[in-house]
C-alpha positions as CSV (number, residue, x, y, z in Angstrom):
1,M,71.0,4.4,124.5
2,T,69.0,7.4,125.8
3,R,65.2,6.9,125.7
4,I,63.6,10.0,124.0
5,D,60.0,11.2,124.5
6,F,58.5,14.2,122.6
7,H,55.5,15.8,124.2
8,T,54.1,18.0,121.4
9,N,51.4,20.6,121.0
10,V,51.7,21.5,124.7
11,G,49.5,24.5,125.4
12,D,51.6,25.8,128.4
13,P,55.1,24.1,128.4
14,L,56.0,25.5,131.8
15,A,52.9,24.2,133.5
16,Y,53.3,20.9,131.8
17,A,56.9,20.7,133.0
18,C,55.6,21.4,136.5
19,R,53.3,18.5,136.3
20,L,56.1,16.3,135.0
21,A,58.3,17.4,137.9
22,R,55.6,16.7,140.4
23,K,55.1,13.2,138.9
24,A,58.9,12.5,138.9
25,Y,59.2,13.7,142.5
26,A,56.3,11.5,143.6
27,S,57.9,8.4,142.0
28,G,61.4,9.1,143.4
29,T,62.9,9.9,140.0
30,A,65.7,12.4,139.8
31,L,65.0,15.2,137.3
32,I,67.2,17.8,135.6
33,V,65.3,20.7,133.9
34,L,67.3,22.5,131.2
35,A,66.4,25.9,129.8
36,E,67.9,29.3,129.0
37,P,68.2,31.4,132.2
38,R,65.1,33.6,131.7
39,R,62.8,30.6,131.0
40,L,64.4,28.7,133.9
41,A,63.6,31.6,136.2
42,A,60.0,31.6,135.1
43,F,59.8,27.8,135.6
44,D,61.3,28.1,139.1
45,E,58.6,30.7,140.0
46,Q,55.9,28.5,138.5
47,L,57.1,25.5,140.5
48,W,56.5,27.5,143.7
49,T,52.9,28.5,142.8
50,F,51.4,25.9,140.5
51,Q,50.0,23.6,143.3
52,P,49.8,25.4,146.6
53,L,49.5,22.2,148.6
54,E,52.0,20.1,146.7
55,F,55.6,21.4,147.0
56,V,58.1,20.0,144.6
57,P,61.6,20.3,146.2
58,H,63.9,21.9,143.6
59,C,67.0,24.1,143.4
60,L,69.5,25.4,140.9
61,A,72.3,23.2,139.9
62,K,74.9,25.4,141.5
63,S,73.2,25.1,144.9
64,P,75.2,23.1,147.5
65,H,72.0,21.1,148.0
66,A,71.7,20.1,144.3
67,Q,73.1,16.6,144.8
68,D,70.4,15.8,147.3
69,T,67.5,17.6,145.6
70,P,65.2,15.6,143.3
71,V,64.5,18.4,140.8
72,V,67.4,20.4,139.7
73,L,67.2,23.4,137.3
74,T,70.1,24.4,135.1
75,S,71.0,26.2,131.9
76,N,74.3,24.3,131.7
77,L,74.4,20.5,131.8
78,D,78.0,20.6,133.0
79,D,76.5,21.4,136.4
80,A,74.0,18.5,136.4
81,P,74.5,16.4,139.7
82,H,72.7,13.3,138.3
83,H,71.8,11.9,134.9
84,Q,68.5,10.0,135.3
85,V,65.9,12.1,133.4
86,L,66.4,15.4,131.5
87,V,63.5,17.7,130.6
88,N,64.5,20.1,127.8
89,L,62.6,23.4,127.8
90,G,65.2,25.0,125.5
91,A,65.3,25.3,121.7
92,P,68.6,23.6,120.9
93,V,69.5,19.9,121.2
94,P,71.1,19.6,124.7
95,A,74.8,19.0,124.0
96,Q,75.1,16.2,126.6
97,F,71.7,14.6,126.4
98,A,73.3,11.1,125.8
99,R,74.5,11.1,129.4
100,F,70.9,10.7,130.6
101,E,68.8,7.6,130.8
102,R,65.8,9.5,129.4
103,L,65.2,12.8,127.6
104,I,61.8,14.4,127.6
105,E,61.3,17.1,125.0
106,I,58.4,19.5,125.6
107,V,57.3,21.4,122.5
108,G,54.7,24.2,122.7
109,G,52.3,25.1,120.0
110,D,53.8,28.3,118.7
111,E,55.6,28.4,115.3
112,D,59.1,29.0,116.8
113,E,58.8,26.1,119.3
114,L,57.3,23.8,116.6
115,A,60.2,24.6,114.2
116,S,62.9,24.0,116.8
117,G,61.1,20.9,118.0
118,R,61.1,19.5,114.4
119,E,64.8,20.2,114.1
120,R,65.6,18.4,117.4
121,F,63.3,15.4,116.3
122,R,65.2,15.1,113.0
123,F,68.6,15.3,114.9
124,Y,67.7,12.4,117.2
125,R,66.0,10.3,114.5
126,D,68.9,10.7,112.1
127,R,71.3,9.4,114.8
128,G,69.2,6.3,115.3
129,Y,67.4,7.1,118.5
130,A,63.9,5.6,119.0
131,I,61.5,8.4,119.7
132,E,58.1,8.1,121.4
133,T,55.7,11.0,120.6
134,H,52.9,12.1,122.9
135,K,50.6,14.7,121.2
136,Q,48.7,16.8,123.7
137,G,45.6,18.8,123.2
138,G,43.6,18.8,119.9
């Protein structure tokens, strides 16, 4: 069964996801980052600039290099080249999350993100998934 972690009350979800991507890359963990296209583009840009001396290799799922790239960005999990860890930056429950060994949900502090995060939490809980929560900030 997929391990699910909720990281809540995150001040800057994209910067937080960058740090997770850096940590996954350093540990040799394959990571898929899921978001709607506009947010995915902002995340891609932030990955290039968040730590000038620490490049995190990444590409879009449709890239011919996706199979060999440790961090893959996509808005459609049908394109995911591996199924180790999924980071969800989107509002809906990822349709194919159960294919992954681990799912990390990142929930920001604004009302819309909190509401959609609560809905996803209930969805997983009601289906019997054990959920670890990690509250950030204050």
